[in-house]
N, CA, C and O atoms as a DFTB+ gen file, in Angstrom:
752 C
 N C O
     1  1       0.826      -1.194       0.000
     2  2       0.000       0.000       0.000
     3  2       0.868       1.255       0.000
     4  3       0.536       2.231      -0.673
     5  1       1.950       1.245       0.728
     6  2       2.853       2.382       0.774
     7  2       3.490       2.625      -0.587
     8  3       3.692       3.773      -0.983
     9  1       3.809       1.540      -1.310
    10  2       4.398       1.677      -2.634
    11  2       3.421       2.327      -3.611
    12  3       3.845       3.107      -4.463
    13  1       2.156       2.034      -3.512
    14  2       1.152       2.620      -4.396
    15  2       1.050       4.117      -4.155
    16  3       0.960       4.887      -5.111
    17  1       1.060       4.546      -2.895
    18  2       0.972       5.970      -2.587
    19  2       2.198       6.716      -3.081
    20  3       2.061       7.825      -3.598
    21  1       3.398       6.151      -2.943
    22  2       4.598       6.848      -3.389
    23  2       4.711       6.831      -4.913
    24  3       5.300       7.738      -5.500
    25  1       4.155       5.812      -5.549
    26  2       4.199       5.751      -7.010
    27  2       3.186       6.697      -7.635
    28  3       3.418       7.199      -8.734
    29  1       2.075       6.952      -6.966
    30  2       1.034       7.794      -7.524
    31  2       1.523       9.210      -7.831
    32  3       1.275       9.688      -8.938
    33  1       2.207       9.911      -6.912
    34  2       2.706      11.251      -7.258
    35  2       3.701      11.214      -8.424
    36  3       3.701      12.103      -9.276
    37  1       4.547      10.177      -8.455
    38  2       5.502      10.085      -9.549
    39  2       4.767       9.832     -10.867
    40  3       5.127      10.408     -11.894
    41  1       3.761       8.992     -10.847
    42  2       2.983       8.718     -12.059
    43  2       2.259       9.977     -12.523
    44  3       2.164      10.235     -13.723
    45  1       1.749      10.759     -11.577
    46  2       1.080      12.010     -11.935
    47  2       2.052      12.996     -12.566
    48  3       1.705      13.685     -13.526
    49  1       3.260      13.067     -12.035
    50  2       4.284      13.948     -12.613
    51  2       4.631      13.511     -14.029
    52  3       4.754      14.344     -14.927
    53  1       4.788      12.205     -14.230
    54  2       5.100      11.675     -15.548
    55  2       3.964      11.985     -16.526
    56  3       4.213      12.385     -17.663
    57  1       2.735      11.801     -16.088
    58  2       1.576      12.097     -16.929
    59  2       1.545      13.589     -17.288
    60  3       1.273      13.947     -18.434
    61  1       1.820      14.442     -16.321
    62  2       1.840      15.890     -16.571
    63  2       2.921      16.245     -17.591
    64  3       2.683      17.059     -18.483
    65  1       4.096      15.648     -17.470
    66  2       5.176      15.908     -18.430
    67  2       4.797      15.437     -19.831
    68  3       5.089      16.115     -20.816
    69  1       4.153      14.290     -19.921
    70  2       3.718      13.785     -21.224
    71  2       2.680      14.706     -21.850
    72  3       2.702      14.933     -23.059
    73  1       1.777      15.235     -21.041
    74  2       0.764      16.158     -21.554
    75  2       1.410      17.447     -22.052
    76  3       1.016      17.975     -23.092
    77  1       2.398      17.956     -21.319
    78  2       3.110      19.157     -21.746
    79  2       3.850      18.912     -23.048
    80  3       3.807      19.743     -23.956
    81  1       4.525      17.781     -23.144
    82  2       5.285      17.457     -24.357
    83  2       4.352      17.276     -25.551
    84  3       4.720      17.615     -26.676
    85  1       3.166      16.753     -25.325
    86  2       2.219      16.526     -26.416
    87  2       1.748      17.844     -27.020
    88  3       1.421      17.890     -28.205
    89  1       1.707      18.906     -26.241
    90  2       1.254      20.200     -26.724
    91  2       2.299      20.955     -27.529
    92  3       1.959      21.890     -28.255
    93  1       3.565      20.567     -27.415
    94  2       4.635      21.248     -28.132
    95  2       4.809      20.619     -29.507
    96  3       4.823      19.395     -29.641
    97  1       4.943      21.468     -30.539
    98  2       5.136      20.886     -31.871
    99  2       6.523      20.262     -32.004
   100  3       7.481      20.708     -31.372
   101  1       6.616      19.229     -32.831
   102  2       7.909      18.630     -33.145
   103  2       8.642      19.605     -34.050
   104  3       8.044      20.233     -34.924
   105  1       9.946      19.723     -33.828
   106  2      10.735      20.710     -34.557
   107  2      11.637      20.035     -35.587
   108  3      12.030      18.878     -35.432
   109  1      11.955      20.785     -36.644
   110  2      12.927      20.345     -37.642
   111  2      13.896      21.492     -37.892
   112  3      13.508      22.660     -37.874
   113  1      15.157      21.150     -38.124
   114  2      16.172      22.155     -38.401
   115  2      16.115      22.497     -39.884
   116  3      16.102      21.606     -40.733
   117  1      16.079      23.809     -40.196
   118  2      16.089      24.256     -41.586
   119  2      17.295      25.153     -41.818
   120  3      17.738      25.872     -40.923
   121  1      17.805      25.098     -43.014
   122  2      18.957      25.904     -43.409
   123  2      18.449      27.145     -44.126
   124  3      17.901      27.052     -45.224
   125  1      18.631      28.310     -43.505
   126  2      18.204      29.567     -44.100
   127  2      19.143      29.919     -45.256
   128  3      18.702      30.272     -46.349
   129  1      20.438      29.816     -44.991
   130  2      21.473      29.985     -46.006
   131  2      22.720      29.260     -45.495
   132  3      22.633      28.503     -44.528
   133  1      23.860      29.475     -46.117
   134  2      25.076      28.754     -45.716
   135  2      25.519      29.081     -44.290
   136  3      26.260      28.306     -43.686
   137  1      25.081      30.210     -43.748
   138  2      25.548      30.634     -42.430
   139  2      24.506      30.531     -41.317
   140  3      24.857      30.649     -40.144
   141  1      23.239      30.314     -41.655
   142  2      22.172      30.377     -40.647
   143  2      21.298      29.133     -40.687
   144  3      20.853      28.712     -41.754
   145  1      21.054      28.544     -39.509
   146  2      20.063      27.472     -39.357
   147  2      19.150      27.831     -38.190
   148  3      19.530      28.583     -37.293
   149  1      17.950      27.284     -38.220
   150  2      16.978      27.498     -37.147
   151  2      16.034      26.300     -37.129
   152  3      15.816      25.657     -38.156
   153  1      15.484      26.009     -35.973
   154  2      14.480      24.948     -35.861
   155  2      13.092      25.565     -35.929
   156  3      12.791      26.526     -35.221
   157  1      12.249      25.000     -36.794
   158  2      10.863      25.448     -36.934
   159  2       9.956      24.228     -36.756
   160  3      10.426      23.100     -36.902
   161  1       8.683      24.419     -36.448
   162  2       7.776      23.279     -36.331
   163  2       7.779      22.437     -37.612
   164  3       7.832      22.963     -38.724
   165  1       7.721      21.132     -37.423
   166  2       7.824      20.172     -38.522
   167  2       6.780      20.378     -39.618
   168  3       7.066      20.153     -40.794
   169  1       5.583      20.800     -39.245
   170  2       4.522      20.933     -40.248
   171  2       4.471      22.314     -40.909
   172  3       3.569      22.581     -41.704
   173  1       5.425      23.193     -40.590
   174  2       5.474      24.496     -41.238
   175  2       6.078      24.350     -42.628
   176  3       6.800      23.394     -42.909
   177  1       5.771      25.314     -43.493
   178  2       6.329      25.312     -44.839
   179  2       6.837      26.719     -45.191
   180  3       6.408      27.709     -44.598
   181  1       7.752      26.791     -46.160
   182  2       8.244      28.113     -46.573
   183  2       7.126      28.935     -47.206
   184  3       6.282      28.406     -47.928
   185  1       7.135      30.228     -46.924
   186  2       6.194      31.144     -47.577
   187  2       6.716      31.415     -48.973
   188  3       7.925      31.513     -49.183
   189  1       5.808      31.535     -49.927
   190  2       6.250      31.967     -51.250
   191  2       6.289      33.499     -51.263
   192  3       5.798      34.143     -50.336
   193  1       6.872      34.074     -52.310
   194  2       7.032      35.536     -52.383
   195  2       5.696      36.265     -52.310
   196  3       5.581      37.292     -51.642
   197  1       4.694      35.739     -52.991
   198  2       3.389      36.389     -53.002
   199  2       2.775      36.406     -51.595
   200  3       2.219      37.417     -51.167
   201  1       2.881      35.284     -50.886
   202  2       2.336      35.192     -49.537
   203  2       3.045      36.171     -48.606
   204  3       2.398      36.879     -47.834
   205  1       4.372      36.210     -48.680
   206  2       5.125      37.115     -47.800
   207  2       4.809      38.570     -48.127
   208  3       4.568      39.366     -47.219
   209  1       4.805      38.926     -49.397
   210  2       4.562      40.324     -49.777
   211  2       3.160      40.791     -49.423
   212  3       2.952      41.967     -49.122
   213  1       2.197      39.876     -49.456
   214  2       0.823      40.217     -49.100
   215  2       0.710      40.570     -47.624
   216  3       0.000      41.502     -47.247
   217  1       1.427      39.805     -46.787
   218  2       1.314      40.011     -45.340
   219  2       2.364      40.944     -44.772
   220  3       2.112      41.602     -43.762
   221  1       3.536      41.023     -45.389
   222  2       4.641      41.850     -44.885
   223  2       5.262      42.641     -46.029
   224  3       6.374      42.332     -46.457
   225  1       4.568      43.650     -46.527
   226  2       5.130      44.411     -47.643
   227  2       6.455      45.059     -47.230
   228  3       6.551      45.706     -46.188
   229  1       7.465      44.868     -48.070
   230  2       8.792      45.389     -47.776
   231  2       9.572      45.519     -49.075
   232  3       9.313      44.809     -50.046
   233  1      10.510      46.418     -49.076
   234  2      11.373      46.590     -50.238
   235  2      12.290      45.385     -50.385
   236  3      12.560      44.930     -51.496
   237  1      12.760      44.878     -49.265
   238  2      13.688      43.756     -49.276
   239  2      12.953      42.435     -49.069
   240  3      12.128      42.306     -48.164
   241  1      13.258      41.474     -49.901
   242  2      12.698      40.132     -49.708
   243  2      13.414      39.487     -48.526
   244  3      14.599      39.744     -48.314
   245  1      12.725      38.662     -47.760
   246  2      13.383      38.013     -46.623
   247  2      14.373      36.950     -47.105
   248  3      14.266      36.435     -48.218
   249  1      15.335      36.638     -46.240
   250  2      16.229      35.516     -46.525
   251  2      15.429      34.221     -46.486
   252  3      15.670      33.305     -47.271
   253  1      14.464      34.157     -45.552
   254  2      13.591      32.989     -45.414
   255  2      12.357      33.400     -44.625
   256  3      12.405      34.301     -43.787
   257  1      11.246      32.718     -44.910
   258  2      10.010      32.949     -44.162
   259  2       9.222      31.641     -44.149
   260  3       9.078      30.983     -45.179
   261  1       8.715      31.271     -42.975
   262  2       7.968      30.026     -42.788
   263  2       6.642      30.334     -42.114
   264  3       6.527      31.298     -41.358
   265  1       5.644      29.509     -42.394
   266  2       4.328      29.722     -41.799
   267  2       3.663      28.381     -41.502
   268  3       4.048      27.343     -42.042
   269  1       2.660      28.427     -40.636
   270  2       1.920      27.203     -40.336
   271  2       0.850      26.981     -41.412
   272  3       0.664      27.826     -42.289
   273  1       0.166      25.870     -41.344
   274  2      -0.817      25.499     -42.378
   275  2      -1.947      26.516     -42.486
   276  3      -2.467      26.742     -43.579
   277  1      -2.332      27.131     -41.378
   278  2      -3.425      28.109     -41.385
   279  2      -2.968      29.495     -41.823
   280  3      -3.789      30.399     -41.982
   281  1      -1.650      29.670     -42.021
   282  2      -1.058      30.957     -42.405
   283  2      -1.330      32.044     -41.361
   284  3      -1.494      33.214     -41.707
   285  1      -1.376      31.654     -40.084
   286  2      -1.612      32.620     -39.015
   287  2      -0.357      32.885     -38.193
   288  3      -0.208      33.956     -37.606
   289  1       0.534      31.917     -38.153
   290  2       1.729      32.000     -37.313
   291  2       2.931      31.900     -38.233
   292  3       2.997      31.006     -39.077
   293  1       3.894      32.819     -38.075
   294  2       5.020      32.765     -38.981
   295  2       6.332      33.241     -38.357
   296  3       6.360      33.859     -37.293
   297  1       7.401      32.928     -39.059
   298  2       8.765      33.256     -38.659
   299  2       9.509      33.698     -39.911
   300  3       9.380      33.087     -40.972
   301  1      10.294      34.772     -39.776
   302  2      11.063      35.225     -40.931
   303  2      12.455      35.680     -40.501
   304  3      12.691      36.047     -39.350
   305  1      13.358      35.642     -41.467
   306  2      14.727      36.137     -41.296
   307  2      14.947      37.180     -42.377
   308  3      14.790      36.897     -43.565
   309  1      15.309      38.381     -41.965
   310  2      15.516      39.495     -42.896
   311  2      16.857      40.168     -42.640
   312  3      17.417      40.094     -41.546
   313  1      17.345      40.818     -43.667
   314  2      18.482      41.723     -43.485
   315  2      17.883      43.105     -43.314
   316  3      17.175      43.594     -44.194
   317  1      18.163      43.731     -42.192
   318  2      17.603      45.043     -41.886
   319  2      18.305      46.120     -42.713
   320  3      19.486      45.998     -43.036
   321  1      17.572      47.162     -43.044
   322  2      18.156      48.300     -43.750
   323  2      19.073      49.097     -42.830
   324  3      19.927      49.850     -43.299
   325  1      18.899      48.935     -41.530
   326  2      19.704      49.665     -40.550
   327  2      21.068      49.020     -40.400
   328  3      21.173      47.826     -40.116
   329  1      22.110      49.812     -40.591
   330  2      23.480      49.334     -40.401
   331  2      24.123      50.120     -39.275
   332  3      23.872      51.314     -39.110
   333  1      24.957      49.435     -38.500
   334  2      25.632      50.063     -37.387
   335  2      27.136      50.002     -37.635
   336  3      27.666      48.933     -37.937
   337  1      27.836      51.138     -37.514
   338  2      29.281      51.144     -37.783
   339  2      30.093      50.430     -36.701
   340  3      31.239      50.045     -36.936
   341  1      29.504      50.254     -35.522
   342  2      30.215      49.580     -34.433
   343  2      29.272      48.591     -33.758
   344  3      28.144      48.389     -34.207
   345  1      29.731      47.997     -32.707
   346  2      28.915      46.987     -32.017
   347  2      28.323      47.549     -30.724
   348  3      28.324      46.868     -29.698
   349  1      27.825      48.767     -30.764
   350  2      27.206      49.377     -29.586
   351  2      25.787      48.830     -29.444
   352  3      24.818      49.452     -29.878
   353  1      25.688      47.651     -28.826
   354  2      24.403      46.969     -28.728
   355  2      23.403      47.741     -27.869
   356  3      22.206      47.730     -28.153
   357  1      23.884      48.406     -26.828
   358  2      22.968      49.152     -25.946
   359  2      22.295      50.287     -26.722
   360  3      21.094      50.514     -26.571
   361  1      23.058      50.996     -27.547
   362  2      22.491      52.074     -28.358
   363  2      21.549      51.508     -29.415
   364  3      20.463      52.047     -29.632
   365  1      21.958      50.422     -30.073
   366  2      21.101      49.783     -31.076
   367  2      19.790      49.310     -30.444
   368  3      18.725      49.434     -31.049
   369  1      19.872      48.772     -29.233
   370  2      18.669      48.307     -28.543
   371  2      17.687      49.461     -28.330
   372  3      16.484      49.299     -28.539
   373  1      18.190      50.617     -27.918
   374  2      17.319      51.780     -27.716
   375  2      16.664      52.207     -29.029
   376  3      15.481      52.547     -29.058
   377  1      17.435      52.186     -30.105
   378  2      16.906      52.552     -31.417
   379  2      15.791      51.593     -31.839
   380  3      14.712      52.033     -32.237
   381  1      16.049      50.284     -31.752
   382  2      15.040      49.296     -32.160
   383  2      13.806      49.371     -31.273
   384  3      12.687      49.196     -31.756
   385  1      13.996      49.628     -29.981
   386  2      12.843      49.749     -29.070
   387  2      11.961      50.930     -29.470
   388  3      10.737      50.816     -29.522
   389  1      12.606      52.069     -29.752
   390  2      11.851      53.255     -30.177
   391  2      11.094      52.975     -31.476
   392  3       9.960      53.424     -31.644
   393  1      11.712      52.244     -32.383
   394  2      11.074      51.892     -33.643
   395  2       9.827      51.033     -33.406
   396  3       8.789      51.259     -34.026
   397  1       9.931      50.051     -32.512
   398  2       8.782      49.193     -32.181
   399  2       7.663      50.029     -31.573
   400  3       6.500      49.878     -31.945
   401  1       8.004      50.898     -30.651
   402  2       6.993      51.726     -29.981
   403  2       6.271      52.646     -30.966
   404  3       5.093      52.953     -30.788
   405  1       6.992      53.087     -32.012
   406  2       6.385      53.978     -33.008
   407  2       5.550      53.226     -34.039
   408  3       4.691      53.825     -34.686
   409  1       5.785      51.940     -34.204
   410  2       5.071      51.149     -35.202
   411  2       3.639      50.818     -34.792
   412  3       2.782      50.596     -35.647
   413  1       3.380      50.784     -33.489
   414  2       2.085      50.337     -32.980
   415  2       1.434      51.423     -32.132
   416  3       2.101      52.345     -31.662
   417  1       0.109      51.299     -31.943
   418  2      -0.616      52.250     -31.103
   419  2      -0.426      51.942     -29.619
   420  3      -0.438      52.844     -28.781
   421  1      -0.250      50.657     -29.305
   422  2      -0.036      50.263     -27.914
   423  2       0.872      49.049     -27.898
   424  3       0.676      48.107     -28.666
   425  1       1.883      49.072     -27.007
   426  2       2.830      47.957     -26.891
   427  2       2.937      47.549     -25.433
   428  3       3.151      48.389     -24.559
   429  1       2.789      46.262     -25.176
   430  2       3.041      45.697     -23.854
   431  2       4.332      44.886     -23.974
   432  3       4.328      43.784     -24.522
   433  1       5.436      45.435     -23.460
   434  2       6.731      44.771     -23.557
   435  2       6.792      43.677     -22.497
   436  3       6.772      43.967     -21.301
   437  1       6.866      42.422     -22.931
   438  2       6.920      41.271     -22.034
   439  2       8.335      41.084     -21.509
   440  3       8.548      40.871     -20.316
   441  1       9.302      41.167     -22.427
   442  2      10.712      41.007     -22.054
   443  2      11.561      41.656     -23.133
   444  3      11.144      41.750     -24.287
   445  1      12.740      42.098     -22.760
   446  2      13.668      42.685     -23.715
   447  2      15.059      42.659     -23.125
   448  3      15.231      42.548     -21.911
   449  1      16.046      42.762     -23.988
   450  2      17.414      42.798     -23.506
   451  2      18.395      42.344     -24.569
   452  3      18.111      42.349     -25.767
   453  1      19.561      41.951     -24.080
   454  2      20.620      41.415     -24.930
   455  2      20.984      40.065     -24.330
   456  3      21.291      39.971     -23.142
   457  1      20.950      39.022     -25.151
   458  2      21.290      37.705     -24.628
   459  2      22.165      36.948     -25.624
   460  3      22.317      37.347     -26.779
   461  1      22.730      35.854     -25.145
   462  2      23.619      35.037     -25.949
   463  2      22.808      33.911     -26.605
   464  3      22.100      33.165     -25.928
   465  1      22.925      33.805     -27.928
   466  2      22.267      32.729     -28.672
   467  2      23.339      32.087     -29.547
   468  3      23.825      32.703     -30.495
   469  1      23.699      30.867     -29.230
   470  2      24.694      30.153     -30.023
   471  2      26.028      30.861     -30.122
   472  3      26.695      30.786     -31.154
   473  1      26.427      31.546     -29.062
   474  2      27.717      32.234     -29.053
   475  2      27.690      33.643     -29.627
   476  3      28.737      34.285     -29.715
   477  1      26.530      34.137     -30.016
   478  2      26.383      35.501     -30.558
   479  2      25.506      36.311     -29.620
   480  3      24.576      35.776     -29.017
   481  1      25.797      37.586     -29.498
   482  2      24.974      38.502     -28.703
   483  2      23.869      39.068     -29.586
   484  3      24.143      39.714     -30.598
   485  1      22.625      38.825     -29.199
   486  2      21.479      39.320     -29.953
   487  2      20.616      40.210     -29.067
   488  3      20.442      39.951     -27.876
   489  1      20.085      41.254     -29.669
   490  2      19.119      42.127     -29.012
   491  2      17.750      41.479     -29.227
   492  3      17.431      41.051     -30.336
   493  1      16.941      41.408     -28.165
   494  2      15.620      40.777     -28.334
   495  2      14.523      41.600     -27.686
   496  3      14.739      42.321     -26.712
   497  1      13.328      41.465     -28.269
   498  2      12.114      42.087     -27.752
   499  2      10.988      41.071     -27.878
   500  3      10.788      40.474     -28.936
   501  1      10.263      40.886     -26.798
   502  2       9.082      40.026     -26.799
   503  2       7.929      40.902     -26.328
   504  3       7.981      41.469     -25.236
   505  1       6.887      41.014     -27.151
   506  2       5.808      41.941     -26.805
   507  2       4.507      41.539     -27.479
   508  3       4.481      40.767     -28.437
   509  1       3.430      42.095     -26.939
   510  2       2.174      42.046     -27.669
   511  2       1.791      43.491     -27.956
   512  3       2.089      44.397     -27.178
   513  1       1.126      43.685     -29.086
   514  2       0.879      45.049     -29.542
   515  2      -0.499      45.176     -30.171
   516  3      -1.123      44.199     -30.585
   517  1      -0.935      46.409     -30.222
   518  2      -2.229      46.735     -30.819
   519  2      -2.010      47.816     -31.871
   520  3      -1.345      48.824     -31.632
   521  1      -2.585      47.573     -33.034
   522  2      -2.604      48.565     -34.098
   523  2      -4.064      48.892     -34.338
   524  3      -4.829      48.043     -34.796
   525  1      -4.453      50.130     -34.028
   526  2      -5.851      50.519     -34.160
   527  2      -6.299      50.480     -35.612
   528  3      -5.509      50.717     -36.526
   529  1      -7.552      50.184     -35.808
   530  2      -8.120      50.182     -37.155
   531  2      -8.381      51.602     -37.622
   532  3      -8.217      52.566     -36.874
   533  1      -8.784      51.704     -38.859
   534  2      -9.103      53.004     -39.454
   535  2     -10.600      53.060     -39.732
   536  3     -11.129      52.223     -40.464
   537  1     -11.275      54.031     -39.158
   538  2     -12.725      54.158     -39.359
   539  2     -13.058      54.514     -40.816
   540  3     -14.179      54.290     -41.272
   541  1     -12.082      55.064     -41.535
   542  2     -12.321      55.506     -42.911
   543  2     -12.155      54.389     -43.932
   544  3     -12.689      54.489     -45.037
   545  1     -11.425      53.322     -43.591
   546  2     -11.146      52.269     -44.568
   547  2     -12.017      51.045     -44.322
   548  3     -11.962      50.429     -43.258
   549  1     -12.799      50.714     -45.297
   550  2     -13.674      49.541     -45.229
   551  2     -12.831      48.276     -45.074
   552  3     -11.854      48.087     -45.798
   553  1     -13.199      47.428     -44.150
   554  2     -12.475      46.180     -43.933
   555  2     -11.277      46.301     -43.010
   556  3     -10.719      45.284     -42.600
   557  1     -10.866      47.517     -42.671
   558  2      -9.708      47.714     -41.789
   559  2     -10.093      48.479     -40.528
   560  3      -9.277      49.211     -39.967
   561  1     -11.332      48.309     -40.086
   562  2     -11.822      49.094     -38.970
   563  2     -11.504      48.488     -37.608
   564  3     -11.429      49.212     -36.616
   565  1     -11.318      47.180     -37.544
   566  2     -11.034      46.533     -36.269
   567  2      -9.550      46.646     -35.927
   568  3      -8.707      46.672     -36.825
   569  1      -9.225      46.715     -34.635
   570  2      -7.813      46.747     -34.256
   571  2      -7.150      45.387     -34.524
   572  3      -7.807      44.346     -34.512
   573  1      -5.853      45.426     -34.762
   574  2      -5.070      44.215     -34.982
   575  2      -4.234      43.992     -33.727
   576  3      -3.463      44.863     -33.323
   577  1      -4.390      42.818     -33.111
   578  2      -3.661      42.472     -31.892
   579  2      -2.680      41.358     -32.235
   580  3      -3.084      40.304     -32.726
   581  1      -1.376      41.588     -31.975
   582  2      -0.332      40.641     -32.361
   583  2       0.609      40.348     -31.203
   584  3       0.845      41.195     -30.341
   585  1       1.143      39.124     -31.202
   586  2       2.242      38.739     -30.319
   587  2       3.477      38.634     -31.203
   588  3       3.422      38.030     -32.274
   589  1       4.585      39.214     -30.768
   590  2       5.818      39.217     -31.555
   591  2       7.016      38.944     -30.667
   592  3       7.108      39.440     -29.544
   593  1       7.928      38.150     -31.191
   594  2       9.244      37.957     -30.580
   595  2      10.232      38.251     -31.699
   596  3      10.240      37.577     -32.730
   597  1      11.071      39.269     -31.485
   598  2      12.016      39.662     -32.532
   599  2      13.417      39.780     -31.948
   600  3      13.604      40.262     -30.830
   601  1      14.387      39.334     -32.720
   602  2      15.792      39.418     -32.317
   603  2      16.584      40.070     -33.441
   604  3      16.268      39.918     -34.621
   605  1      17.634      40.806     -33.039
   606  2      18.518      41.456     -33.997
   607  2      19.956      41.044     -33.729
   608  3      20.423      41.092     -32.591
   609  1      20.650      40.639     -34.780
   610  2      22.087      40.423     -34.718
   611  2      22.731      41.613     -35.410
   612  3      22.604      41.780     -36.623
   613  1      23.423      42.440     -34.634
   614  2      24.041      43.649     -35.164
   615  2      25.503      43.346     -35.474
   616  3      26.288      43.010     -34.587
   617  1      25.846      43.475     -36.750
   618  2      27.228      43.292     -37.204
   619  2      27.652      44.552     -37.940
   620  3      26.796      45.329     -38.364
   621  1      28.957      44.776     -38.103
   622  2      29.410      46.023     -38.737
   623  2      28.809      46.304     -40.120
   624  3      28.530      47.464     -40.423
   625  1      28.602      45.306     -40.958
   626  2      28.107      45.559     -42.312
   627  2      26.631      45.252     -42.508
   628  3      26.047      45.645     -43.517
   629  1      26.022      44.555     -41.558
   630  2      24.608      44.228     -41.708
   631  2      23.976      43.929     -40.362
   632  3      24.655      43.616     -39.384
   633  1      22.662      44.034     -40.341
   634  2      21.881      43.657     -39.171
   635  2      20.858      42.627     -39.630
   636  3      20.097      42.863     -40.568
   637  1      20.851      41.476     -38.951
   638  2      19.869      40.436     -39.250
   639  2      18.712      40.557     -38.269
   640  3      18.920      40.779     -37.077
   641  1      17.499      40.409     -38.773
   642  2      16.302      40.455     -37.929
   643  2      15.589      39.107     -38.031
   644  3      15.279      38.637     -39.125
   645  1      15.333      38.491     -36.870
   646  2      14.614      37.226     -36.767
   647  2      13.292      37.544     -36.095
   648  3      13.281      38.067     -34.981
   649  1      12.176      37.240     -36.747
   650  2      10.876      37.675     -36.232
   651  2       9.859      36.541     -36.213
   652  3       9.679      35.837     -37.206
   653  1       9.197      36.373     -35.071
   654  2       8.094      35.425     -34.896
   655  2       6.848      36.250     -34.635
   656  3       6.861      37.151     -33.796
   657  1       5.750      35.943     -35.363
   658  2       4.499      36.694     -35.215
   659  2       3.300      35.768     -35.208
   660  3       3.263      34.767     -35.923
   661  1       2.311      36.121     -34.381
   662  2       1.029      35.423     -34.421
   663  2      -0.038      36.338     -33.827
   664  3       0.287      37.306     -33.138
   665  1      -1.303      36.037     -34.090
   666  2      -2.374      36.818     -33.459
   667  2      -2.280      36.694     -31.933
   668  3      -1.897      35.649     -31.407
   669  1      -2.627      37.746     -31.253
   670  2      -2.582      37.775     -29.782
   671  2      -3.385      36.619     -29.186
   672  3      -2.989      36.063     -28.161
   673  1      -4.491      36.253     -29.801
   674  2      -5.340      35.167     -29.274
   675  2      -4.616      33.818     -29.278
   676  3      -5.044      32.899     -28.579
   677  1      -3.534      33.675     -30.046
   678  2      -2.769      32.429     -30.106
   679  2      -1.477      32.485     -29.294
   680  3      -0.700      31.530     -29.297
   681  1      -1.248      33.588     -28.607
   682  2       0.005      33.774     -27.870
   683  2       0.285      32.630     -26.895
   684  3       1.398      32.107     -26.869
   685  1      -0.694      32.240     -26.103
   686  2      -0.484      31.174     -25.114
   687  2      -0.092      29.858     -25.779
   688  3       0.692      29.092     -25.220
   689  1      -0.626      29.594     -26.953
   690  2      -0.317      28.355     -27.672
   691  2       1.089      28.351     -28.257
   692  3       1.700      27.290     -28.393
   693  1       1.612      29.534     -28.607
   694  2       2.850      29.604     -29.377
   695  2       4.038      30.261     -28.667
   696  3       5.155      30.204     -29.180
   697  1       3.833      30.868     -27.528
   698  2       4.898      31.628     -26.875
   699  2       6.138      30.777     -26.571
   700  3       7.257      31.200     -26.862
   701  1       5.957      29.611     -26.001
   702  2       7.115      28.756     -25.685
   703  2       7.816      28.271     -26.950
   704  3       9.042      28.160     -26.978
   705  1       7.048      27.984     -27.987
   706  2       7.644      27.569     -29.263
   707  2       8.453      28.717     -29.850
   708  3       9.551      28.501     -30.363
   709  1       7.923      29.932     -29.780
   710  2       8.658      31.104     -30.284
   711  2       9.992      31.245     -29.562
   712  3      11.027      31.448     -30.197
   713  1       9.967      31.139     -28.250
   714  2      11.203      31.260     -27.469
   715  2      12.188      30.157     -27.840
   716  3      13.386      30.407     -27.979
   717  1      11.687      28.955     -27.998
   718  2      12.537      27.816     -28.373
   719  2      13.153      28.026     -29.753
   720  3      14.341      27.772     -29.951
   721  1      12.354      28.484     -30.699
   722  2      12.862      28.734     -32.049
   723  2      13.971      29.781     -32.005
   724  3      15.012      29.606     -32.639
   725  1      13.761      30.856     -31.270
   726  2      14.750      31.922     -31.202
   727  2      16.072      31.471     -30.584
   728  3      17.149      31.919     -30.977
   729  1      15.959      30.577     -29.612
   730  2      17.199      30.084     -28.974
   731  2      17.878      29.017     -29.830
   732  3      19.036      28.680     -29.581
   733  1      17.179      28.475     -30.839
   734  2      17.761      27.425     -31.702
   735  2      18.585      28.005     -32.843
   736  3      19.250      27.259     -33.562
   737  1      18.552      29.307     -33.019
   738  2      19.246      29.936     -34.153
   739  2      20.755      29.722     -34.021
   740  3      21.344      29.940     -32.962
   741  1      21.356      29.293     -35.118
   742  2      22.817      29.122     -35.200
   743  2      23.324      29.974     -36.346
   744  3      22.811      29.899     -37.462
   745  1      24.331      30.784     -36.068
   746  2      24.906      31.676     -37.064
   747  2      26.420      31.477     -37.100
   748  3      27.096      31.598     -36.078
   749  1      26.938      31.173     -38.277
   750  2      28.396      30.983     -38.426
   751  2      29.092      32.309     -38.544
   752  3      30.315      32.354     -38.676
């Protein structure tokens, strides 16, 4: 009888761990280019140019962009137009933070800072944001609520931006996966 009682808490812990693991997507390593790899969910696929341009209009095409089957959750790697002549990460962090704050009507910063990812120092921001709709534009009247995790690798000749985005309503489902993906980045 004593063995059953001591086994029950351990069995419950094991069951809880299995349930947690079942909720996390299986990951696969993808090669962005010769210098960059990242792990993305196994069932994600690369975005085509039309899909990316429709959702993220930009002058520069991304190095890579991946999305889930519903096209609601995505990850991209871009070369930023912003170049820094030195490695002043603290100054760059302030600049990128100000840029994020100006892009949205409301920002709730969950976490931010400079951390080590695969031996490189990256600036990161994790936030949820609101972009108010426009009463004048048909179809764009509702606010857009997004969860974003973005990291920047600042190098003398280029800045790489790694971005994870999903609707705010899916944040709880994807937040841990976003963090895991960001920490899986390898840069030569």
